[in-house]
C-alpha positions as CSV (number, residue, x, y, z in Angstrom):
1,M,58.0,-25.7,-9.2
2,K,59.1,-22.7,-7.1
3,R,57.7,-20.3,-9.6
4,K,54.2,-22.1,-9.6
5,T,54.2,-22.1,-5.8
6,K,54.9,-18.4,-5.6
7,S,52.2,-17.7,-8.2
8,V,49.6,-19.8,-6.3
9,I,50.6,-18.1,-3.0
10,S,50.4,-14.6,-4.6
11,I,46.9,-15.4,-6.0
12,I,45.7,-16.7,-2.7
13,V,47.0,-13.6,-0.9
14,I,45.4,-11.3,-3.5
15,L,42.0,-13.2,-3.0
16,I,42.3,-12.9,0.8
17,I,43.0,-9.1,0.5
18,F,40.0,-8.6,-1.9
19,G,37.8,-10.8,0.3
20,G,38.8,-8.9,3.4
21,A,38.2,-5.5,1.7
22,F,34.7,-6.7,0.5
23,D,33.8,-7.9,4.0
24,Y,34.9,-4.7,5.5
25,I,32.8,-2.7,3.0
26,K,29.7,-4.8,3.7
27,F,30.3,-4.5,7.4
28,T,30.6,-0.7,7.4
29,E,27.5,-0.5,5.1
30,H,25.5,-2.6,7.6
31,M,26.7,-0.4,10.5
32,N,25.8,2.8,8.8
33,K,22.3,1.5,7.8
34,S,19.6,3.4,9.6
35,T,17.2,1.5,11.9
36,P,13.6,1.2,11.0
37,E,12.7,3.9,13.5
38,E,15.2,6.3,11.9
39,E,13.9,5.5,8.4
40,K,10.4,6.3,9.5
41,T,11.5,9.6,10.9
42,I,13.4,10.4,7.7
43,A,10.4,9.5,5.5
44,G,8.0,11.6,7.7
45,Y,6.2,8.5,8.9
46,V,4.2,9.2,12.1
47,E,2.8,6.6,14.4
48,V,0.1,7.2,17.0
49,T,-0.9,4.6,19.6
50,S,-4.6,4.1,20.4
51,K,-5.9,3.4,24.0
52,D,-5.6,-0.3,23.5
53,G,-2.0,-0.1,22.4
54,T,-2.7,-0.6,18.7
55,V,-0.4,1.4,16.4
56,L,-2.3,3.8,14.3
57,K,-1.0,5.4,11.1
58,K,-1.8,9.0,10.4
59,E,-3.8,9.2,7.2
60,N,-2.1,12.4,6.0
61,E,1.2,10.7,6.1
62,I,0.0,7.6,4.2
63,Y,-1.9,9.7,1.7
64,P,0.1,12.9,1.1
65,D,-1.3,16.0,-0.5
66,D,0.5,15.2,-3.8
67,L,-0.9,11.6,-4.0
68,I,-0.8,10.4,-7.6
69,E,-4.0,9.7,-9.3
70,H,-3.2,6.1,-9.8
71,K,-2.9,5.6,-6.0
72,M,-6.2,7.4,-5.5
73,N,-7.9,5.2,-8.0
74,E,-6.3,2.0,-6.6
75,T,-7.2,2.9,-3.0
76,I,-10.9,3.6,-3.8
77,H,-11.0,0.3,-5.8
78,S,-9.4,-1.7,-3.0
79,M,-11.7,-0.2,-0.4
80,S,-14.8,-1.0,-2.5
81,H,-14.1,-4.7,-2.2
82,Q,-15.2,-4.5,1.5
83,K,-18.7,-3.7,0.2
84,V,-19.2,-5.7,-3.0
85,E,-19.3,-9.2,-4.3
86,A,-17.1,-10.0,-7.2
87,E,-15.6,-13.3,-8.3
88,I,-12.1,-11.9,-8.1
89,K,-10.9,-9.1,-5.9
90,W,-7.4,-7.7,-6.3
91,G,-6.4,-5.3,-3.5
92,H,-7.8,-5.0,0.0
93,E,-8.1,-1.8,2.0
94,Q,-10.1,-1.2,5.1
95,I,-12.7,1.5,4.8
96,T,-12.3,4.0,7.7
97,Q,-13.8,7.4,8.1
98,E,-10.4,9.0,8.4
99,K,-9.2,7.4,5.2
100,V,-12.3,8.4,3.3
101,D,-12.1,12.0,4.6
102,R,-8.4,12.3,3.8
103,L,-8.9,11.0,0.2
104,L,-11.9,13.3,-0.2
105,A,-9.8,16.3,0.8
106,I,-7.0,15.3,-1.6
107,A,-9.4,14.8,-4.5
108,K,-11.1,18.2,-3.9
109,E,-7.7,19.9,-4.2
110,S,-6.4,17.8,-7.1
111,N,-6.2,18.1,-10.8
112,Y,-7.1,14.5,-11.4
113,K,-8.6,13.5,-14.7
114,Y,-11.4,11.7,-12.9
115,K,-11.6,14.2,-10.0
116,E,-15.4,14.5,-10.1
117,L,-16.0,10.8,-10.0
118,Y,-13.6,10.4,-7.0
119,I,-15.4,13.3,-5.2
120,S,-18.9,11.9,-5.8
121,I,-17.9,8.4,-4.5
122,L,-16.0,9.7,-1.5
123,E,-18.7,12.2,-0.5
124,R,-21.3,9.4,-0.4
125,W,-18.9,7.1,1.5
126,S,-18.1,9.9,4.0
127,K,-21.8,10.1,4.9
128,G,-21.9,6.3,5.3
129,D,-23.8,5.8,2.0
130,F,-22.5,2.7,0.3
131,S,-25.8,1.9,-1.6
132,N,-24.0,2.6,-5.0
133,A,-20.8,0.8,-4.1
134,V,-21.4,-1.7,-6.9
135,D,-21.5,1.1,-9.5
136,D,-18.6,2.9,-7.7
137,H,-16.5,-0.3,-7.9
138,N,-17.3,-1.0,-11.5
139,S,-16.6,2.6,-12.6
140,I,-13.1,2.4,-11.1
141,W,-12.7,-1.1,-12.3
142,E,-13.5,-0.1,-15.9
143,M,-11.1,2.8,-15.8
144,Q,-8.4,0.3,-14.8
145,G,-9.2,-1.8,-17.9
146,G,-11.8,-4.2,-16.5
147,D,-13.4,-6.2,-19.2
148,E,-17.2,-7.1,-19.2
149,E,-16.3,-10.8,-19.6
150,A,-13.7,-10.6,-16.8
151,S,-14.6,-12.0,-13.4
152,G,-13.6,-8.9,-11.4
153,K,-16.8,-7.0,-12.1
154,A,-18.9,-6.4,-8.9
155,I,-22.3,-8.0,-9.1
156,R,-24.0,-7.0,-5.8
157,L,-23.5,-5.5,-2.4
158,L,-22.3,-7.8,0.4
159,T,-24.7,-8.6,3.2
160,P,-23.6,-7.3,6.6
161,S,-22.5,-10.8,7.7
162,E,-20.6,-11.3,4.4
163,E,-18.9,-8.0,4.9
164,Q,-17.9,-8.9,8.4
165,A,-16.4,-12.2,7.1
166,Y,-14.5,-10.3,4.4
167,I,-13.1,-8.0,7.0
168,Q,-12.0,-10.8,9.2
169,H,-10.5,-12.8,6.3
170,N,-8.8,-10.0,4.4
171,L,-8.4,-7.0,6.6
172,E,-8.2,-8.1,10.3
173,Y,-4.4,-7.6,10.4
174,D,-4.5,-4.4,8.3
175,L,-6.6,-2.5,10.8
176,Y,-5.2,0.7,12.0
């Protein structure tokens, strides 16, 4: 009986030591973890505050010079949803002049496979011309594998009131 008791006590002591060591490691990891502000600084994230106190994100930090083509494609597609009617819309991005201009500058300097398409879309959008947004959306959508029978194809431009409702429903909290 003495031997079993010593064995049980030894096992409990070993478990307590390992548990304490594990807790210590987790605690020190937590203490050494950088704060969100430090992480933003390390990543090169920059925030600017507007006159009304809204935090603005700098477009050149969100969309770096070496933006991968997939992200360019995805961003244009998501922005087009603000202008077109489609049964299903995956991805929502607010169209801003700063974002369009930044993406246009990146596209012009890129080696993207579909560089000319991105430039033609973004140049029109930069001038406020969204009259071809249905074709713009569908061109990008087809490159992403959109199927003619799928319900993600754009069918028409949104009316101004529909666009405003879309912004309020999908983008109101994403404004920068």
